[in-house]
Backbone as CSV, one residue per row, in Angstrom:
resi,resn,N_x,N_y,N_z,CA_x,CA_y,CA_z,C_x,C_y,C_z
1,MET,20.210,227.167,100.361,20.692,226.226,99.382,19.784,226.289,98.158
2,ALA,20.389,226.090,97.017,19.651,226.001,95.758,19.950,224.638,95.147
3,VAL,19.002,224.112,94.397,19.200,222.816,93.753,19.073,223.004,92.245
4,LYS,20.109,222.608,91.535,20.101,222.652,90.075,19.714,221.250,89.605
5,VAL,18.716,221.163,88.725,18.175,219.878,88.284,18.569,219.638,86.830
6,TYR,19.060,218.433,86.563,19.465,218.036,85.220,18.706,216.777,84.829
7,HIS,18.092,216.774,83.683,17.470,215.553,83.177,18.574,214.668,82.615
8,LYS,18.596,213.420,82.991,19.678,212.513,82.590,19.804,212.362,81.080
9,LYS,18.693,212.381,80.356,18.746,212.214,78.907,19.288,213.460,78.199
10,MET,19.185,214.608,78.857,19.564,215.861,78.210,20.925,216.393,78.650
11,HIS,21.519,215.808,79.646,22.746,216.387,80.179,23.813,215.319,80.365
12,GLU,24.586,215.097,79.322,25.617,214.063,79.346,26.852,214.479,80.142
13,ASN,27.073,215.783,80.330,28.287,216.271,80.973,28.108,216.567,82.454
14,TYR,27.068,216.070,83.060,26.804,216.349,84.474,27.977,215.944,85.362
15,ASN,28.487,214.736,85.196,29.581,214.263,86.050,30.822,215.128,85.900
16,PHE,31.108,215.565,84.682,32.253,216.443,84.441,32.054,217.780,85.146
17,GLU,30.883,218.374,84.995,30.593,219.657,85.633,30.664,219.538,87.157
18,TYR,30.071,218.477,87.691,30.086,218.280,89.137,31.507,218.107,89.660
19,SER,32.325,217.326,88.971,33.697,217.094,89.437,34.507,218.385,89.467
20,ILE,34.243,219.291,88.553,34.937,220.584,88.561,34.409,221.465,89.687
21,LEU,33.086,221.617,89.774,32.497,222.517,90.764,32.790,222.118,92.197
22,LYS,32.814,220.829,92.497,33.037,220.413,93.880,34.453,220.706,94.343
23,ASN,35.386,220.911,93.417,36.773,221.186,93.770,37.158,222.659,93.683
24,LEU,36.259,223.510,93.205,36.560,224.939,93.095,36.221,225.652,94.401
25,THR,37.133,226.490,94.843,36.863,227.338,96.008,37.381,228.737,95.714
26,HIS,36.476,229.686,95.747,36.823,231.091,95.522,35.694,231.925,96.088
27,GLN,36.025,233.088,96.620,35.009,233.941,97.239,33.942,234.402,96.261
28,ASN,34.230,234.419,94.986,33.268,234.876,93.983,32.530,233.737,93.284
29,LEU,32.741,232.507,93.724,32.069,231.362,93.116,31.108,230.730,94.112
30,VAL,29.991,230.273,93.592,29.016,229.550,94.407,29.593,228.180,94.730
31,LYS,29.458,227.766,95.976,29.993,226.474,96.401,29.028,225.348,96.048
32,CYS,29.582,224.235,95.611,28.807,223.026,95.363,28.868,222.199,96.641
33,MET,27.712,221.948,97.244,27.659,221.295,98.548,27.432,219.789,98.458
34,GLY,26.977,219.307,97.319,26.726,217.883,97.187,25.888,217.589,95.962
35,ALA,25.557,216.325,95.807,24.773,215.903,94.652,23.997,214.642,94.997
36,SER,22.932,214.410,94.238,22.148,213.194,94.379,21.461,212.927,93.047
37,GLU,20.747,211.823,92.981,20.043,211.492,91.740,18.867,210.579,92.022
38,ASP,17.955,210.532,91.066,16.880,209.553,91.065,16.916,208.896,89.692
39,PRO,15.991,208.037,89.348,16.086,207.341,88.053,16.117,208.255,86.821
40,ASN,15.550,209.460,86.913,15.470,210.334,85.740,16.282,211.616,85.829
41,TYR,16.682,212.024,87.016,17.317,213.324,87.192,18.559,213.259,88.067
42,PHE,19.479,214.206,87.809,20.598,214.500,88.690,20.241,215.789,89.425
43,PHE,20.668,215.915,90.671,20.434,217.118,91.465,21.764,217.602,92.023
44,MET,22.119,218.853,91.761,23.340,219.425,92.302,22.953,220.475,93.344
45,GLU,23.435,220.296,94.556,23.122,221.202,95.664,24.170,222.304,95.717
46,LEU,23.712,223.543,95.541,24.608,224.690,95.458,24.286,225.708,96.541
47,GLU,25.294,226.474,96.902,25.099,227.595,97.815,24.125,228.573,97.152
48,TYR,23.182,229.102,97.916,22.186,230.037,97.367,22.808,231.410,97.178
49,CYS,22.573,232.005,96.034,23.093,233.335,95.708,21.901,234.277,95.550
50,MET,21.720,235.170,96.510,20.551,236.053,96.521,20.488,236.989,95.324
51,THR,21.621,237.344,94.753,21.632,238.299,93.646,21.413,237.663,92.284
52,GLY,21.267,236.359,92.223,21.071,235.688,90.943,22.398,235.315,90.322
53,ASP,22.375,234.960,89.042,23.619,234.557,88.392,24.248,235.697,87.612
54,LEU,25.481,235.494,87.180,26.233,236.531,86.483,25.559,236.964,85.195
55,SER,25.007,236.024,84.433,24.369,236.390,83.164,23.178,237.316,83.394
56,LYS,22.431,237.091,84.482,21.300,237.958,84.805,21.782,239.369,85.131
57,CYS,22.843,239.461,85.913,23.412,240.764,86.259,23.850,241.512,85.007
58,LEU,24.557,240.830,84.123,25.057,241.474,82.911,23.918,241.871,81.978
59,TRP,22.868,241.058,81.896,21.740,241.355,81.023,20.955,242.565,81.526
60,GLN,20.743,242.652,82.837,19.944,243.732,83.410,20.708,245.050,83.483
61,ASN,22.020,244.970,83.626,22.811,246.182,83.792,24.028,246.092,82.878
62,LYS,23.918,246.684,81.726,25.001,246.583,80.751,26.285,247.235,81.261
63,ASN,26.197,248.049,82.309,27.392,248.674,82.896,27.919,247.896,84.096
64,CYS,27.387,246.713,84.319,27.808,245.873,85.438,29.274,245.514,85.279
65,LYS,30.070,245.781,86.294,31.500,245.465,86.243,31.762,244.238,87.112
66,VAL,32.576,243.354,86.590,32.941,242.134,87.297,34.410,242.221,87.638
67,ASN,34.744,242.120,88.910,36.137,242.139,89.346,36.582,240.722,89.639
68,LEU,37.568,240.258,88.928,38.100,238.913,89.152,39.376,238.969,89.941
């Protein structure tokens, strides 16, 4: 599992993003497993992706092909 951390003052769209991610299911998308918060931060619990994110793949390998 990976945890994405959002500072409440800097991320106004957290609830919108969470509501979309928790309802998406696709073999090529990381699953959102849950969420929590404390007084200053939101935490989104995501499925861990060993290969990193798509932007990292594209940046490191300009010939990286994505099949949708």
